[in-house]
C-alpha positions as CSV (number, residue, x, y, z in Angstrom):
1,X,97.8,115.8,89.7
2,X,98.8,113.7,86.8
3,X,99.8,110.2,87.6
4,X,101.9,107.4,86.1
5,X,102.0,103.7,86.5
6,X,105.2,102.0,87.6
7,X,105.6,98.2,87.5
8,X,108.2,97.1,90.0
9,X,109.4,93.6,90.7
10,X,110.3,93.1,94.4
11,X,111.2,90.1,96.5
12,X,108.3,88.2,98.1
13,X,109.6,88.9,101.6
14,X,109.5,92.7,100.9
15,X,106.0,92.5,99.5
16,X,104.9,90.5,102.5
17,X,106.4,93.2,104.8
18,X,104.5,95.9,102.9
19,X,101.3,93.8,103.1
20,X,101.6,93.4,106.8
21,X,102.3,97.1,107.4
22,X,99.4,98.1,105.1
23,X,97.0,95.8,107.0
24,X,98.2,97.3,110.3
25,X,97.2,100.8,109.2
26,X,94.1,99.6,107.2
27,X,95.5,100.7,103.8
28,X,96.0,99.0,100.5
29,X,99.5,97.8,99.7
30,X,99.6,100.3,96.8
31,X,98.6,103.2,99.2
32,X,101.2,102.1,101.8
33,X,104.0,101.8,99.2
34,X,103.1,105.2,97.8
35,X,103.0,106.8,101.2
36,X,106.4,105.2,102.0
37,X,107.9,106.4,98.8
38,X,106.5,109.9,99.4
39,X,108.0,110.0,103.0
40,X,111.4,108.9,101.6
41,X,111.5,111.5,98.8
42,X,112.9,114.9,99.3
43,X,110.2,117.6,99.7
44,X,109.1,119.4,96.5
45,X,110.5,122.8,95.9
46,X,107.9,125.3,97.2
47,X,106.3,127.6,94.7
48,X,106.4,130.6,97.0
49,X,110.2,130.8,97.1
50,X,112.0,133.4,94.9
51,X,112.4,132.2,91.4
52,X,116.2,132.2,91.5
53,X,116.2,130.0,94.6
54,X,113.6,127.6,93.2
55,X,115.7,127.1,90.1
56,X,118.8,126.5,92.2
57,X,117.0,123.9,94.4
58,X,115.6,122.1,91.4
59,X,119.0,122.0,89.8
60,X,120.4,120.4,92.9
61,X,118.2,117.3,92.3
62,X,120.5,116.4,89.4
63,X,123.7,116.8,91.4
64,X,125.7,113.8,92.5
65,X,126.1,112.9,96.2
66,X,129.7,114.1,96.0
67,X,128.5,117.5,94.9
68,X,125.7,117.7,97.5
69,X,127.9,117.0,100.6
70,X,129.8,120.3,100.3
71,X,126.5,122.2,100.0
72,X,125.1,120.4,103.0
73,X,128.2,121.1,105.0
74,X,128.7,124.7,103.8
75,X,128.8,127.6,106.3
76,X,128.5,131.4,106.0
77,X,131.8,133.3,105.7
78,X,133.0,134.0,109.2
79,X,133.5,137.7,108.5
80,X,130.0,138.1,107.1
81,X,128.6,136.1,110.0
82,X,130.3,138.4,112.5
83,X,129.0,141.5,110.6
84,X,125.5,140.0,110.5
85,X,125.6,139.6,114.3
86,X,126.8,143.1,114.8
87,X,124.0,144.5,112.5
88,X,121.4,142.4,114.3
89,X,122.5,143.8,117.7
90,X,122.4,147.3,116.3
91,X,119.0,146.7,114.8
92,X,117.7,145.6,118.3
93,X,118.9,148.8,119.8
94,X,117.6,150.9,116.9
95,X,121.0,152.2,116.0
96,X,121.2,151.1,112.4
97,X,121.8,153.5,109.5
98,X,119.9,153.1,106.2
99,X,123.0,151.5,104.7
100,X,123.2,149.2,107.8
101,X,119.6,148.1,107.3
102,X,120.2,147.3,103.6
103,X,123.3,145.3,104.5
104,X,121.4,143.5,107.3
105,X,118.6,142.6,104.8
106,X,121.2,141.4,102.2
107,X,123.1,139.3,104.7
108,X,119.8,138.0,106.2
109,X,118.7,136.9,102.7
110,X,122.1,135.3,102.1
111,X,121.9,133.4,105.4
112,X,118.3,132.3,104.6
113,X,119.3,131.0,101.2
114,X,122.2,129.2,102.7
115,X,120.0,127.4,105.2
116,X,117.4,126.5,102.5
117,X,120.2,125.1,100.2
118,X,121.7,123.1,103.1
119,X,118.3,121.7,104.0
120,X,117.6,120.7,100.4
121,X,121.0,119.1,100.1
122,X,120.5,117.1,103.3
123,X,117.0,116.1,102.2
124,X,118.3,114.8,98.9
125,X,121.1,112.9,100.5
126,X,118.7,111.4,103.0
127,X,116.4,110.3,100.2
128,X,119.3,108.6,98.5
129,X,119.9,106.5,101.6
130,X,122.7,108.4,103.3
131,X,122.9,108.6,107.1
132,X,122.7,112.3,108.1
133,X,124.9,113.7,110.9
134,X,123.3,114.4,114.3
135,X,123.0,118.0,115.5
136,X,126.0,117.4,117.8
137,X,128.1,116.2,114.8
138,X,127.1,119.3,112.8
139,X,128.4,121.8,115.3
């Protein structure tokens, strides 16, 4: 993987903190800082996702925090969700028509994409220093 050099001026107290933490885990300060930055960064967009979803997730990186919060808090349309649940139940009992299976697949893909978009939005917001809601707060 290609690399770049970044020169960063930080306060002595922060450098000392990094130095102590690096020593504790027997790493160099550079390695510790790189690992810390990597942990705080949103995960990269996976190459095995569909191309349209990859493009959408990469475009989200340029969005403002104000644009990301509605994505993070978005929900599936209640009527579609109710239909999805009915289709799932019918699928479990093997009583779906061909059209029902196609609709189930389409709604499943829509639900999956929604969850991936929400996850990416939350990951981006977290990497930008925002406190994320707890699971209880999300419900």
